FIZA-377600 format. One line per field, with one value per residue: residue in three letters; residue number from 1; y, z, x of N, C-alpha, C in turn. Coordinates in Angstrom, 2 decimals. Last residue first. Layout:
N
resn <- ALA	...
resi <- NUM	...
nc2 <- Y	...
nc3 <- Z	...
nc1 <- X	...
cac2 <- Y	...
cac3 <- Z	...
cac1 <- X	...
cc2 <- Y	...
cc3 <- Z	...
cc1 <- X	...
This chain:
288
resn <- HIS	SER	THR	GLU	SER	GLN	PHE	MET	ALA	PRO	SER	GLN	PHE	ASP	PHE	ALA	PRO	ASN	PHE	PRO	ALA	THR	THR	MET	GLN	PRO	PRO	MET	ALA	GLU	PRO	GLU	VAL	THR	VAL	VAL	ARG	ILE	GLY	SER	GLN	GLU	MET	LEU	GLN	VAL	ALA	SER	ASP	SER	ALA	HIS	THR	ASP	THR	ILE	VAL	THR	SER	VAL	ARG	ASN	LEU	GLY	CYS	LEU	ILE	LEU	GLY	ALA	LYS	LYS	ALA	PHE	LYS	SER	SER	ASP	ALA	LEU	VAL	ILE	LEU	GLU	GLU	ALA	GLN	SER	ILE	LEU	ARG	LYS	GLU	ALA	GLN	ILE	LEU	LEU	PRO	ASP	ALA	GLU	MET	LEU	GLY	LEU	LEU	SER	LEU	GLY	TYR	VAL	SER	MET	PHE	MET	LYS	ALA	ALA	TYR	HIS	HIS	GLN	THR	ILE	ASP	ASN	ASP	PHE	PRO	SER	LEU	ILE	VAL	ASN	GLN	GLU	ARG	TYR	VAL	LYS	GLY	GLY	PRO	LEU	ILE	ILE	GLU	ASN	GLU	SER	SER	VAL	LEU	LEU	ARG	GLU	ALA	MET	LEU	PHE	SER	ASN	THR	LEU	ILE	LYS	LEU	HIS	GLN	ASP	VAL	LEU	PHE	GLU	ALA	MET	MET	PHE	THR	THR	THR	GLY	GLY	ASN	ILE	ILE	ILE	THR	GLU	GLY	ASP	THR	CYS	MET	GLY	ALA	ALA	TYR	ARG	ALA	ILE	ALA	ARG	LYS	CYS	ASP	ALA	HIS	ALA	GLN	ILE	ASN	ASN	GLN	PHE	THR	GLU	SER	THR	LEU	PRO	PHE	GLY	ARG	LYS	LYS	GLN	GLN	LEU	ASN	ALA	ALA	GLY	GLY	ARG	THR	ARG	THR	LEU	LEU	ASN	ARG	MET	ALA	LEU	TRP	SER	ILE	ASP	ARG	ARG	VAL	THR	ALA	PRO	SER	ALA	ASN	LEU	TRP	GLU	VAL	LEU	GLN	PRO	VAL	SER	ALA	THR	ASN	HIS	GLU	ALA	LEU	LEU	LYS	LEU	LEU	ARG	LYS	ARG	ARG	LYS	HIS	ASN	VAL	MET
resi <- 288	287	286	285	284	283	282	281	280	279	278	277	276	275	274	273	272	271	270	269	268	267	266	265	264	263	262	261	260	259	258	257	256	255	254	253	252	251	250	249	248	247	246	245	244	243	242	241	240	239	238	237	236	235	234	233	232	231	230	229	228	227	226	225	224	223	222	221	220	219	218	217	216	215	214	213	212	211	210	209	208	207	206	205	204	203	202	201	200	199	198	197	196	195	194	193	192	191	190	189	188	187	186	185	184	183	182	181	180	179	178	177	176	175	174	173	172	171	170	169	168	167	166	165	164	163	162	161	160	159	158	157	156	155	154	153	152	151	150	149	148	147	146	145	144	143	142	141	140	139	138	137	136	135	134	133	132	131	130	129	128	127	126	125	124	123	122	121	120	119	118	117	116	115	114	113	112	111	110	109	108	107	106	105	104	103	102	101	100	99	98	97	96	95	94	93	92	91	90	89	88	87	86	85	84	83	82	81	80	79	78	77	76	75	74	73	72	71	70	69	68	67	66	65	64	63	62	61	60	59	58	57	56	55	54	53	52	51	50	49	48	47	46	45	44	43	42	41	40	39	38	37	36	35	34	33	32	31	30	29	28	27	26	25	24	23	22	21	20	19	18	17	16	15	14	13	12	11	10	9	8	7	6	5	4	3	2	1
nc2 <- 16.48	18.62	18.83	17.20	17.28	14.30	11.70	10.45	10.68	8.16	5.90	3.28	1.60	1.78	-0.50	-1.94	-3.10	-1.44	-2.94	-4.61	-7.94	-8.06	-6.44	-3.84	-3.25	-3.43	-2.79	-5.02	-4.21	-4.28	-5.21	-2.90	-3.12	-2.57	-1.99	-2.13	-1.36	-3.51	-4.81	-7.39	-7.30	-6.85	-9.37	-10.92	-9.74	-10.59	-13.34	-13.52	-12.62	-12.97	-10.98	-9.83	-7.15	-6.89	-4.74	-3.20	-2.63	-0.57	-0.99	-3.43	-4.35	-6.35	-8.59	-8.94	-9.81	-12.16	-15.52	-18.36	-20.38	-19.66	-19.81	-18.16	-17.00	-14.34	-13.89	-13.63	-10.92	-8.95	-6.53	-4.26	-2.58	-0.05	1.32	4.37	5.11	3.33	1.90	-0.75	-1.67	-1.96	-4.18	-6.14	-6.58	-8.09	-10.39	-11.42	-11.99	-14.15	-16.17	-16.43	-16.33	-14.46	-12.89	-10.99	-12.90	-14.83	-14.91	-13.96	-13.53	-13.73	-12.24	-8.72	-5.33	-2.18	1.09	3.22	6.69	8.55	7.58	8.44	7.43	6.16	3.49	3.13	2.90	0.56	-0.88	-3.59	-4.96	-6.05	-4.78	-5.55	-5.04	-7.34	-9.47	-12.10	-12.63	-10.71	-8.78	-6.76	-5.59	-2.08	0.79	1.75	4.62	7.03	9.50	11.92	12.15	12.68	9.80	7.90	7.01	6.53	4.61	2.34	2.05	1.54	-0.89	-2.45	-2.48	-1.95	-0.66	2.87	5.89	8.82	11.76	13.02	14.10	12.41	11.32	8.58	6.79	4.82	3.14	2.19	0.21	-2.19	-2.85	-3.86	-6.34	-7.47	-5.83	-4.39	-1.51	1.90	4.68	8.29	11.63	14.23	15.72	14.77	11.82	8.72	7.29	6.58	4.27	2.53	2.42	1.21	-1.27	-2.41	-2.60	-4.37	-6.69	-7.54	-8.07	-10.04	-12.64	-12.84	-11.24	-11.22	-13.84	-14.01	-12.17	-13.32	-15.69	-14.78	-11.55	-8.67	-7.74	-9.63	-9.86	-9.64	-8.46	-7.48	-4.51	-3.36	-2.20	0.29	1.88	3.51	6.29	7.39	6.69	3.52	3.68	2.95	2.19	3.34	3.11	2.98	5.22	5.78	6.47	8.99	10.41	10.05	11.34	13.94	14.59	14.52	16.67	18.81	18.74	19.31	21.02	20.41	19.42	16.80	16.20	17.08	15.51	12.98	12.96	13.29	10.82	8.34	5.70	2.87	2.64	4.39	4.42	4.45	6.77	8.62	8.23	9.15	11.87	12.63	12.39	14.39	16.69	16.70	17.05	19.62	21.68	23.32
nc3 <- -5.67	-6.36	-9.06	-9.90	-7.52	-6.13	-6.03	-3.87	-1.17	-0.34	-1.63	-1.13	-2.08	-4.71	-6.56	-8.75	-9.13	-9.33	-8.96	-8.65	-9.71	-12.28	-12.93	-13.69	-16.14	-15.67	-12.24	-10.41	-9.13	-5.66	-3.03	-0.72	2.77	6.17	9.25	12.67	15.72	18.50	20.73	20.39	18.87	16.40	15.85	15.73	13.62	11.49	11.65	11.20	8.61	6.70	4.01	1.63	1.79	3.54	6.13	8.62	12.00	14.60	16.92	18.88	21.35	21.85	20.55	21.15	18.78	17.56	18.10	16.12	14.61	12.79	10.42	8.51	8.25	8.08	5.67	3.67	3.63	4.28	6.44	8.11	11.12	12.93	15.99	17.23	18.06	17.79	18.70	18.98	16.36	15.78	17.29	16.23	13.69	13.96	15.36	13.56	11.42	12.46	12.78	10.87	11.02	13.23	14.24	16.70	18.89	19.76	17.91	14.98	11.76	9.92	8.98	8.24	7.77	9.24	10.00	12.72	13.52	14.67	15.84	16.58	16.69	17.95	17.45	14.86	14.78	17.45	19.83	19.50	16.47	14.03	12.12	9.07	6.55	4.55	2.91	3.38	1.48	2.02	4.45	5.05	8.23	9.10	10.04	8.85	6.91	5.95	3.64	2.92	-0.31	-2.94	-5.20	-6.67	-5.59	-2.91	-3.02	-3.86	-1.82	0.42	-0.33	-0.41	2.20	5.05	7.37	7.48	8.17	6.57	6.67	3.74	1.58	-1.35	-3.83	-3.31	-2.00	-3.60	-3.99	-1.40	-0.62	-1.28	1.05	2.61	1.32	1.81	4.36	6.31	7.73	8.29	10.25	9.94	10.82	8.87	6.53	5.58	6.94	6.02	5.10	2.52	2.85	3.41	0.92	-0.62	0.65	0.04	-2.73	-2.93	-1.69	-3.48	-5.74	-4.88	-3.92	-4.79	-5.54	-3.41	-3.28	-5.43	-4.65	-2.24	-3.26	-4.76	-3.48	-4.83	-6.15	-8.80	-10.73	-13.46	-15.17	-18.28	-18.68	-17.87	-15.50	-16.17	-18.84	-21.33	-23.62	-26.81	-29.14	-28.25	-24.65	-21.44	-18.58	-15.20	-13.21	-13.25	-13.36	-16.02	-16.38	-15.21	-17.02	-19.46	-18.88	-18.44	-20.98	-22.38	-21.15	-21.95	-24.73	-25.00	-22.01	-20.46	-19.63	-19.34	-21.59	-23.73	-23.33	-23.56	-26.33	-27.42	-26.46	-25.70	-23.35	-21.70	-19.37	-18.24	-15.47	-15.27	-16.70	-14.84	-12.78	-13.96	-14.22	-11.54	-10.75	-12.37	-11.33	-8.76	-9.25	-10.71	-10.61	-13.14
nc1 <- 22.04	20.55	20.40	18.36	15.61	14.12	13.28	14.48	14.96	15.47	17.21	17.74	15.83	13.89	12.06	9.70	7.19	4.23	1.00	-1.49	-1.49	-4.06	-6.08	-5.81	-6.81	-9.63	-10.57	-12.68	-15.90	-16.61	-18.89	-20.23	-19.39	-20.05	-18.58	-19.05	-17.57	-17.62	-18.58	-19.17	-21.38	-20.16	-19.03	-21.36	-22.73	-21.12	-21.54	-24.27	-24.55	-21.50	-20.34	-20.82	-20.25	-17.08	-15.69	-13.97	-14.30	-13.01	-11.50	-9.89	-9.33	-11.11	-10.27	-6.69	-4.08	-3.05	-2.67	-2.23	-3.36	-6.40	-9.03	-11.53	-13.95	-13.53	-12.32	-14.19	-14.92	-11.96	-11.00	-9.23	-9.65	-8.24	-7.67	-6.52	-3.94	-0.83	1.30	0.71	0.74	3.47	4.21	2.59	3.66	6.01	5.15	3.28	4.91	6.33	4.45	1.58	-1.09	-3.21	-6.27	-7.86	-10.04	-11.76	-13.74	-11.83	-10.36	-7.22	-5.05	-5.57	-4.60	-5.24	-4.51	-4.69	-4.82	-3.15	0.09	3.42	6.78	8.81	8.71	9.69	12.45	13.32	14.11	14.44	15.77	15.45	12.72	11.25	8.98	7.05	6.09	6.53	8.52	10.53	11.48	14.21	15.31	15.44	13.46	10.19	9.39	7.10	6.22	3.85	2.28	2.01	2.30	3.67	6.03	5.37	3.37	4.83	6.75	5.12	3.93	6.25	7.16	5.39	5.14	4.53	3.13	2.46	0.87	-0.86	-2.75	-4.12	-4.15	-3.65	-5.14	-6.06	-3.91	-3.44	-5.16	-4.03	-2.71	-4.78	-5.00	-2.45	-0.40	1.42	-0.35	-0.15	-1.02	-1.09	-1.58	-3.22	-3.45	-6.71	-8.00	-9.51	-11.58	-11.05	-9.60	-11.76	-13.05	-11.05	-10.79	-13.26	-13.07	-10.88	-11.80	-13.78	-12.26	-10.46	-10.40	-7.05	-4.98	-3.32	-2.42	-0.61	1.35	2.19	3.32	5.45	6.52	8.15	10.31	11.79	14.09	13.70	10.81	9.65	7.94	5.68	6.33	7.29	5.64	7.62	8.05	9.26	10.61	10.95	11.28	12.56	10.78	11.38	13.19	15.99	17.43	17.46	14.78	14.70	16.31	14.98	12.57	13.51	14.46	12.05	10.72	12.37	12.02	9.26	8.03	4.82	2.33	1.80	0.29	1.95	4.23	3.15	2.60	5.22	6.42	3.88	3.45	1.96	0.20	-1.58	-1.08	1.65	2.15	1.17	3.00	5.32	4.61	4.34	6.98	8.04	6.84	7.90	10.63	10.75	7.76	6.00
cac2 <- 15.28	18.30	19.73	16.71	17.72	15.66	12.52	9.96	11.91	8.77	7.24	4.22	1.83	2.17	0.29	-1.25	-3.61	-1.52	-2.15	-3.28	-7.06	-8.60	-7.82	-4.18	-3.18	-4.46	-2.31	-4.48	-4.89	-3.55	-5.47	-3.73	-2.41	-3.52	-1.36	-2.93	-0.82	-3.05	-3.36	-7.13	-7.66	-5.77	-8.19	-11.29	-9.62	-9.16	-12.79	-13.98	-11.83	-13.48	-11.43	-11.28	-7.54	-6.77	-6.00	-2.96	-3.66	-0.71	-0.03	-3.04	-3.35	-5.11	-7.73	-9.20	-9.00	-10.89	-14.39	-17.23	-20.70	-19.75	-20.04	-18.63	-18.46	-14.81	-13.89	-14.93	-11.88	-9.43	-7.99	-4.46	-3.85	-0.33	0.19	3.65	5.30	3.93	3.30	0.01	-1.50	-0.89	-2.90	-5.73	-5.81	-6.81	-9.55	-11.06	-10.92	-12.94	-15.52	-16.28	-17.68	-14.53	-14.06	-11.00	-11.69	-14.65	-14.38	-14.88	-12.95	-14.15	-13.57	-9.85	-6.58	-3.47	0.24	2.17	5.47	8.58	7.75	8.14	7.96	7.61	3.91	3.14	4.21	1.07	0.58	-3.11	-4.20	-6.99	-4.53	-5.79	-4.69	-6.44	-8.08	-11.46	-13.49	-10.67	-10.17	-6.94	-6.55	-3.51	0.17	1.29	3.18	6.65	8.07	11.69	11.77	13.65	10.74	8.34	7.37	7.44	5.97	2.81	2.29	2.71	0.28	-2.27	-1.81	-2.58	-1.65	1.53	4.94	7.39	11.17	12.35	14.67	12.83	12.76	9.34	7.79	5.84	3.76	3.13	1.58	-1.59	-2.38	-2.54	-5.40	-7.25	-6.84	-4.96	-2.71	0.87	3.52	6.98	10.53	13.33	16.25	15.42	13.27	9.51	7.62	7.70	5.49	2.81	2.98	2.54	-0.33	-2.19	-1.78	-3.03	-5.95	-7.17	-7.10	-8.70	-11.74	-13.55	-11.50	-9.94	-13.35	-14.83	-12.02	-12.01	-15.74	-15.40	-13.01	-9.32	-7.62	-8.91	-9.90	-10.87	-8.23	-8.61	-5.20	-3.93	-3.49	-0.77	1.48	2.50	5.52	7.62	7.84	4.37	3.07	3.82	1.62	3.18	3.39	1.75	4.71	5.50	5.20	7.90	10.41	9.56	9.92	13.20	14.54	13.56	15.32	18.48	18.54	18.00	21.02	20.62	20.85	17.41	15.87	17.64	16.97	13.42	12.78	14.31	12.12	8.96	7.05	3.47	1.63	4.16	4.42	3.40	5.49	8.52	7.94	7.73	11.08	12.67	11.56	13.00	16.32	16.55	15.81	18.35	21.35	22.19
cac3 <- -5.48	-4.93	-8.37	-10.02	-8.72	-6.04	-7.07	-5.20	-1.94	0.11	-2.10	-0.77	-0.64	-4.38	-5.34	-8.59	-8.07	-10.01	-8.51	-9.23	-8.62	-11.60	-12.62	-12.33	-16.01	-16.45	-13.60	-10.62	-10.12	-6.92	-3.86	-1.90	1.48	5.05	8.00	11.46	14.61	17.30	20.80	21.06	20.28	17.04	16.00	16.65	14.98	11.79	11.77	12.49	9.70	7.26	5.40	1.68	2.02	2.38	5.41	7.31	11.00	13.39	16.95	17.56	20.83	22.59	19.86	21.42	19.87	17.52	18.36	16.77	15.98	12.90	11.78	8.64	8.25	9.24	6.85	3.82	4.33	3.42	6.35	6.76	10.48	11.92	15.13	16.72	18.95	17.19	18.39	20.22	17.05	15.15	17.47	17.63	13.83	13.26	15.91	14.93	11.29	12.06	13.96	10.77	10.89	12.20	14.13	15.37	18.43	20.52	19.24	15.76	12.95	10.28	8.42	9.12	7.20	9.32	9.11	12.08	13.02	15.04	14.77	17.09	15.90	18.03	18.80	15.08	14.57	16.08	19.79	20.07	17.70	15.11	12.78	10.51	7.00	5.68	2.48	4.20	1.54	0.79	4.33	4.20	7.13	9.36	9.56	9.91	6.96	6.97	3.93	3.57	1.10	-2.18	-4.31	-7.17	-7.01	-3.24	-2.62	-4.63	-3.21	0.39	-0.09	-1.63	1.20	3.74	7.32	7.01	8.65	6.59	7.10	5.03	2.12	0.05	-3.73	-4.20	-1.17	-3.18	-5.16	-2.03	-0.22	-2.26	-0.09	2.94	1.30	0.43	3.84	5.01	7.78	7.42	10.11	9.97	10.74	10.01	7.62	5.23	6.83	6.32	6.52	2.74	2.47	4.43	2.09	-0.98	0.64	1.44	-2.13	-3.52	-1.11	-2.11	-5.83	-5.20	-3.44	-4.15	-6.54	-3.78	-2.26	-5.41	-5.94	-2.23	-2.31	-5.46	-3.55	-4.26	-4.69	-8.23	-9.27	-12.96	-14.24	-17.37	-18.88	-19.20	-15.43	-15.95	-17.45	-20.92	-22.43	-25.59	-29.18	-29.43	-25.90	-22.60	-19.72	-16.39	-12.81	-13.44	-12.01	-15.39	-16.94	-14.58	-15.57	-19.29	-19.25	-17.35	-19.85	-22.73	-21.06	-20.52	-24.17	-25.41	-23.35	-20.43	-19.93	-18.29	-20.27	-23.54	-23.41	-22.26	-25.35	-27.62	-25.97	-26.58	-23.83	-22.58	-19.72	-19.69	-15.96	-14.55	-17.28	-16.16	-12.55	-13.59	-15.40	-12.42	-10.11	-12.57	-12.72	-8.94	-8.60	-11.26	-10.23	-12.21
cac1 <- 22.86	20.60	21.33	19.72	16.32	14.61	12.70	14.79	14.76	14.22	16.94	18.78	15.86	15.25	12.14	10.98	8.04	5.51	2.14	-1.38	-1.10	-2.89	-6.45	-5.41	-5.35	-8.92	-10.30	-11.34	-15.07	-16.56	-17.70	-20.49	-19.38	-20.08	-18.99	-18.85	-18.36	-16.91	-18.41	-17.90	-21.56	-20.93	-18.19	-20.29	-23.27	-21.26	-20.18	-23.72	-25.14	-22.75	-20.15	-20.94	-21.64	-17.96	-15.81	-14.56	-14.00	-13.84	-12.60	-10.38	-8.40	-11.28	-11.23	-8.10	-4.64	-2.33	-3.55	-1.59	-2.96	-4.94	-8.54	-10.15	-13.94	-14.29	-11.47	-13.53	-15.78	-13.04	-11.13	-9.75	-9.30	-9.27	-7.30	-7.68	-5.09	-2.03	1.55	0.91	-0.54	2.70	4.91	2.38	2.43	6.04	6.22	2.88	3.93	7.05	5.01	3.02	-0.51	-2.18	-5.41	-7.25	-9.37	-10.52	-14.07	-12.65	-10.99	-8.57	-5.30	-5.30	-5.11	-4.58	-5.29	-3.90	-5.47	-4.57	-0.89	2.08	5.67	8.81	8.36	8.24	11.85	13.37	14.03	13.19	15.94	15.75	13.99	11.24	10.32	7.25	5.95	5.50	7.34	9.76	11.02	13.04	15.41	15.49	14.68	11.10	9.63	8.07	6.30	5.15	2.27	2.80	1.61	2.36	6.04	6.47	3.02	3.67	7.15	6.00	3.10	5.46	7.99	5.28	6.22	4.18	4.13	2.11	2.12	-0.79	-1.52	-4.12	-4.40	-2.77	-4.45	-7.03	-4.55	-2.50	-5.47	-4.94	-1.94	-4.26	-6.12	-2.89	-1.31	1.77	0.50	-0.72	-0.16	-1.72	-0.62	-3.06	-2.65	-5.45	-8.12	-8.31	-11.61	-11.95	-8.88	-10.75	-13.75	-11.56	-9.66	-12.88	-14.12	-10.82	-10.67	-14.13	-13.37	-9.97	-11.45	-8.17	-6.01	-3.94	-3.35	-1.83	0.67	1.54	2.21	4.32	6.54	6.98	10.33	10.65	14.16	14.29	11.89	9.78	9.21	5.65	5.65	8.27	5.60	6.64	8.40	8.50	9.71	11.21	10.82	12.57	11.49	10.56	11.83	15.21	17.14	18.74	15.27	13.95	16.63	16.35	12.57	12.87	15.40	13.11	10.16	12.20	13.36	9.80	8.64	6.27	2.51	2.62	-0.23	0.61	4.35	3.64	1.53	4.18	6.89	4.87	3.12	2.96	1.22	-1.68	-2.47	0.93	2.55	0.55	1.58	5.21	4.95	3.18	5.96	8.46	6.60	6.45	10.19	11.20	9.13	5.99
cc2 <- 15.63	17.12	19.42	17.56	17.25	16.00	13.99	10.86	11.63	10.07	7.77	5.64	2.90	2.51	0.54	-0.44	-2.90	-1.95	-2.39	-2.49	-5.66	-7.58	-8.61	-5.58	-3.59	-4.45	-3.35	-3.95	-4.20	-4.21	-4.67	-3.97	-3.41	-2.73	-2.42	-2.17	-1.62	-2.49	-2.77	-5.63	-7.46	-6.04	-7.09	-10.09	-9.95	-8.96	-11.32	-13.43	-12.23	-12.57	-11.87	-11.82	-9.05	-7.37	-5.81	-4.27	-3.27	-1.89	-0.24	-2.07	-2.78	-4.01	-6.40	-8.24	-9.33	-9.96	-13.11	-16.07	-19.54	-19.94	-20.16	-18.76	-19.03	-16.33	-14.39	-15.03	-13.26	-10.59	-8.37	-5.97	-3.95	-1.55	-0.17	2.55	4.42	4.04	4.01	1.50	-0.61	-0.61	-1.75	-4.40	-5.38	-5.96	-8.16	-10.08	-10.48	-11.75	-14.22	-15.56	-17.64	-15.95	-13.94	-12.12	-11.79	-13.39	-14.09	-14.21	-14.01	-13.43	-14.01	-11.16	-7.70	-4.56	-1.09	1.31	4.50	7.27	7.77	8.43	7.49	8.25	5.43	3.66	4.26	2.35	1.11	-1.60	-3.67	-6.29	-5.58	-5.59	-4.82	-6.15	-7.12	-10.02	-12.82	-11.47	-10.21	-8.43	-6.64	-4.33	-1.33	0.74	2.84	5.14	7.80	10.24	11.62	13.32	11.71	9.42	7.95	7.90	6.97	4.27	2.90	3.06	1.56	-1.06	-1.59	-1.83	-2.43	0.61	3.55	6.57	9.70	12.04	14.20	13.45	13.27	10.85	8.73	6.90	4.93	3.86	2.60	-0.17	-1.68	-1.98	-3.99	-6.27	-6.53	-6.07	-3.34	-0.34	2.51	5.90	9.21	12.26	15.30	15.97	13.88	10.99	8.52	8.12	6.72	4.10	3.38	3.19	1.08	-1.14	-1.44	-2.10	-4.52	-6.30	-6.63	-7.67	-10.28	-12.54	-12.26	-10.12	-12.07	-14.26	-12.80	-11.80	-14.42	-15.47	-13.53	-10.83	-8.32	-8.89	-9.13	-11.00	-9.54	-8.41	-6.32	-4.75	-4.15	-2.14	0.30	2.25	4.54	6.78	8.09	5.49	4.00	3.04	2.60	2.55	3.39	1.92	3.51	4.89	4.80	6.54	9.23	9.42	9.33	11.70	13.75	13.46	14.28	17.07	18.15	17.72	19.62	20.57	21.23	18.91	16.62	17.42	17.62	14.93	13.30	14.19	13.21	10.29	7.56	4.87	2.19	3.11	3.97	3.28	4.32	7.20	7.78	7.33	9.59	11.82	11.49	12.03	14.86	16.12	15.61	17.13	19.91	21.81
cc3 <- -5.49	-4.64	-6.90	-9.21	-8.70	-7.30	-6.97	-6.31	-3.42	-0.60	-1.63	-1.13	-0.24	-2.90	-4.98	-7.32	-7.90	-8.98	-9.39	-8.70	-9.14	-10.58	-12.10	-11.94	-14.63	-16.25	-14.36	-12.04	-10.22	-7.86	-5.14	-2.67	0.35	3.75	6.91	10.27	13.36	16.29	19.61	21.11	21.08	18.52	16.77	16.91	16.03	13.22	12.13	12.71	11.04	8.38	5.97	3.09	1.98	2.69	4.23	6.54	9.72	12.56	15.78	17.69	19.50	22.10	20.57	20.66	20.02	18.64	18.41	16.90	16.75	14.37	11.75	10.11	8.47	9.35	8.10	5.11	4.52	4.11	5.42	6.51	9.13	11.12	14.22	15.77	18.53	18.20	17.83	19.97	18.27	15.90	16.93	17.91	15.26	13.60	15.28	15.52	12.66	11.95	13.63	12.00	10.93	12.19	12.99	15.32	17.01	20.10	20.06	17.08	13.65	11.52	8.70	8.40	8.17	8.57	8.95	11.26	12.53	14.66	15.32	15.99	16.47	17.26	18.93	16.45	14.90	15.98	18.36	19.92	18.19	16.47	13.86	11.08	8.52	5.87	3.67	3.79	2.30	0.89	3.16	4.11	6.36	8.10	9.82	9.30	8.17	7.01	4.91	4.03	1.64	-0.68	-3.66	-6.32	-7.48	-4.69	-2.95	-4.31	-4.01	-1.05	-0.19	-1.50	-0.10	2.72	6.01	7.08	8.20	7.05	7.34	5.39	3.57	0.42	-2.30	-4.01	-2.00	-2.26	-4.76	-3.21	-0.97	-1.88	-1.11	1.78	1.62	0.36	2.44	4.54	6.39	7.44	9.22	9.86	10.85	9.75	8.78	6.46	6.55	6.08	6.92	4.20	2.68	4.12	3.17	0.22	0.32	1.53	-0.67	-2.90	-1.64	-1.49	-4.46	-5.26	-3.73	-3.56	-5.97	-4.82	-2.70	-4.46	-5.95	-3.52	-2.29	-4.56	-4.34	-4.42	-4.04	-6.72	-8.67	-11.45	-13.66	-16.48	-17.86	-19.49	-16.80	-15.86	-17.26	-19.43	-22.10	-24.43	-27.92	-29.46	-27.06	-23.82	-20.88	-17.48	-13.98	-12.97	-12.06	-14.00	-16.30	-15.10	-14.88	-17.82	-19.04	-17.64	-18.69	-21.60	-21.37	-20.35	-22.69	-24.80	-23.70	-21.84	-19.83	-18.48	-19.16	-22.11	-23.13	-22.22	-23.99	-26.64	-26.21	-25.96	-24.70	-22.97	-20.63	-20.21	-17.42	-15.06	-16.59	-16.84	-13.88	-13.35	-15.11	-13.67	-10.99	-11.91	-12.96	-10.36	-8.75	-10.61	-10.64	-11.88
cc1 <- 24.33	21.50	21.45	20.70	17.77	15.40	13.12	14.25	14.96	13.94	15.60	18.43	16.86	15.32	13.58	10.98	9.37	6.53	3.34	-0.21	-0.77	-2.46	-5.26	-5.85	-4.88	-7.41	-9.48	-11.22	-13.71	-15.57	-17.77	-19.19	-19.63	-20.19	-18.96	-19.41	-18.03	-17.91	-17.70	-17.59	-20.30	-21.17	-18.92	-19.38	-22.22	-21.75	-20.23	-22.32	-24.54	-23.26	-21.49	-20.74	-21.85	-19.32	-16.75	-14.54	-14.72	-13.36	-13.56	-11.54	-8.90	-10.35	-11.42	-9.00	-6.11	-2.78	-2.71	-2.57	-2.36	-4.58	-7.02	-9.75	-12.54	-14.30	-12.21	-12.72	-15.15	-13.75	-12.28	-9.80	-10.01	-8.83	-8.47	-7.21	-6.26	-3.16	0.32	1.08	-0.39	1.40	4.08	3.06	2.14	4.83	6.20	3.89	3.43	6.10	5.74	3.57	1.01	-1.61	-4.41	-6.22	-8.87	-9.77	-12.82	-13.00	-11.82	-9.07	-6.73	-5.58	-4.75	-5.33	-4.55	-4.86	-4.41	-5.24	-2.31	1.08	4.34	7.66	8.29	7.86	10.36	12.53	14.13	13.01	14.59	15.85	14.22	12.64	10.30	8.74	6.07	5.24	6.19	8.46	10.04	12.72	14.10	15.60	14.64	12.37	10.49	8.16	7.42	5.19	3.69	2.77	2.58	1.70	4.72	6.40	4.12	3.36	6.01	6.38	3.94	4.54	7.23	6.12	6.18	5.39	3.69	3.31	1.81	0.66	-1.41	-2.78	-4.45	-2.93	-3.59	-6.43	-5.44	-3.13	-4.62	-5.35	-2.82	-3.43	-5.65	-4.07	-1.76	0.87	0.61	0.20	-0.88	-0.65	-1.37	-2.01	-2.44	-4.75	-6.77	-8.56	-10.44	-12.07	-9.74	-10.00	-12.74	-12.24	-10.13	-11.77	-13.80	-11.86	-10.60	-13.03	-13.81	-11.08	-11.09	-9.14	-7.21	-5.03	-4.06	-2.87	-0.64	0.76	1.45	3.10	5.35	7.08	9.15	10.73	13.00	14.24	12.40	11.01	9.32	6.90	5.56	7.62	6.55	6.76	7.28	8.99	8.92	10.17	11.16	12.09	11.42	11.42	10.85	13.76	16.20	18.54	16.59	14.42	15.96	16.70	13.96	12.86	14.81	14.13	11.24	11.69	13.28	11.17	9.12	6.81	3.98	2.80	0.50	0.11	3.00	3.82	1.94	3.01	5.83	5.31	4.24	2.49	2.32	-0.71	-2.57	-0.50	1.86	0.91	0.85	3.77	4.80	3.41	4.71	7.48	6.95	6.13	8.69	10.56	9.45	7.43
């Protein structure tokens, strides 16, 4: 196994098991003890794991002073988490290997990362948390727009109109929203409107991930009309009237049964470490 694939696998194992000894990693990775120790040292130097006596630990086990995620994001991702997880799983199942997709920076869309690990996609996202998760756990190609990181909104936004997003076209865009109504998709934050309108224009099919609570939310900003939406994925708690409203607007509505969150994911399921300067962060040492 080449260096960068083995290191990604090592981090994925730590995300699943939290801690592991060198002998365990040797068995799981089918690598020598010396190779495993070198990988642990290499990843520890880049602040991607924590070295322990005789092994390594997931970085989430270590309290970090500068988390990239905001308290708002942490709270939102835990609200209706069972519904969001089921919605995210279904959405990820709509992706076909080799295609280009866009994913915006919402909590429900973030949960898709877990189910995209074994895919081979080109993913354009304005979510630095989504990018970080997929970089360390998958072989997907990740594209980020340039610009400023807005921690509270979990997005990267360029002040320029001609950023990289205009050069990429996607078959599908998966989007979380603040709310849905007859008027369309609603957001409460003007910054998100600005970021997401750019992405919407680059996708053929717009797929909205919205748990049933989103049908009751109202906001003063309209992102786009319902005529731009092809599919809404929601949960079985959505009212019949809400579903009918979408269907009468020509939207395909998919309802999924909520599923329990695994015990280790009852808090936000991500490692906040992210190195913006290293798109090739897992390449071999000889490439540096």
